[in-house]
C-alpha positions as CSV (number, residue, x, y, z in Angstrom):
1,X,104.1,112.3,107.1
2,X,106.8,113.2,105.8
3,X,107.9,111.1,101.8
4,X,110.9,109.7,102.4
5,X,112.0,109.3,99.0
6,X,114.2,106.0,99.2
7,X,112.9,102.4,99.2
8,X,115.3,101.4,101.3
9,X,114.4,102.9,104.1
10,X,110.8,102.4,104.4
11,X,112.2,99.0,104.3
12,X,113.9,99.9,107.6
13,X,110.5,101.5,109.2
14,X,108.2,98.7,108.0
15,X,110.2,96.3,110.4
16,X,109.2,98.3,113.3
17,X,107.2,95.5,115.1
18,X,105.3,98.7,117.2
19,X,104.1,99.4,114.1
20,X,99.3,100.5,114.0
21,X,98.5,98.5,110.4
22,X,96.6,102.0,109.6
23,X,100.8,103.4,109.8
24,X,102.0,100.4,108.5
25,X,99.6,100.8,105.6
26,X,100.5,104.1,105.1
27,X,104.2,103.5,104.8
28,X,103.5,100.3,102.4
29,X,101.5,102.6,100.3
30,X,104.6,105.4,100.0
31,X,106.2,102.2,99.3
32,X,104.4,101.6,96.4
33,X,105.1,104.7,94.4
34,X,108.3,104.4,95.0
35,X,108.2,100.7,93.7
36,X,106.4,102.2,90.7
37,X,107.6,104.9,90.2
38,X,111.0,103.1,89.6
39,X,109.1,100.4,87.3
40,X,108.5,97.7,90.1
41,X,104.9,97.2,89.1
42,X,105.1,94.0,90.7
43,X,106.2,95.0,94.3
44,X,104.6,98.4,93.9
45,X,101.2,95.7,93.0
46,X,102.2,93.7,95.9
47,X,102.9,97.1,98.9
48,X,99.4,98.0,97.4
49,X,97.9,95.2,97.9
50,X,99.3,94.7,101.0
51,X,98.4,98.2,102.7
52,X,94.6,98.0,101.6
53,X,94.6,94.3,103.9
54,X,95.8,96.4,106.7
55,X,93.4,99.6,105.9
56,X,90.4,99.0,103.4
57,X,90.3,102.9,103.0
58,X,93.7,103.5,102.3
59,X,94.5,105.5,99.0
60,X,96.2,101.7,98.5
61,X,93.3,101.0,97.4
62,X,92.7,102.7,94.9
63,X,96.5,102.2,93.5
64,X,95.3,99.2,93.5
65,X,92.5,99.4,91.1
66,X,94.6,101.9,89.3
67,X,97.5,99.6,89.0
68,X,94.7,96.5,87.6
69,X,93.8,98.6,84.8
70,X,96.8,99.7,83.2
71,X,97.4,96.6,83.0
72,X,94.6,94.8,81.3
73,X,94.3,97.1,79.1
74,X,93.9,96.8,76.1
75,X,93.6,99.0,72.3
76,X,93.3,96.6,68.9
77,X,93.8,100.0,67.5
78,X,97.6,100.5,68.5
79,X,98.6,96.7,66.5
80,X,96.7,97.6,63.5
81,X,97.4,100.9,61.6
């Protein structure tokens, strides 16, 4: 798969109603990665979850777990030097 670097290109690809669930999951995962890089973690997590729901073996499932781990990280020493 080529990796478009523009979220709008991936969004247009998702408008194709003939996409297979596997291909739709790939595109959602790629768009989620771009959202994450931009700092839009909410949109990234939504795309990862949608991709995982379409294909449980998608790498989006791992990315979703990593995003959850990052969000739930807490280090009390960070606030108490």
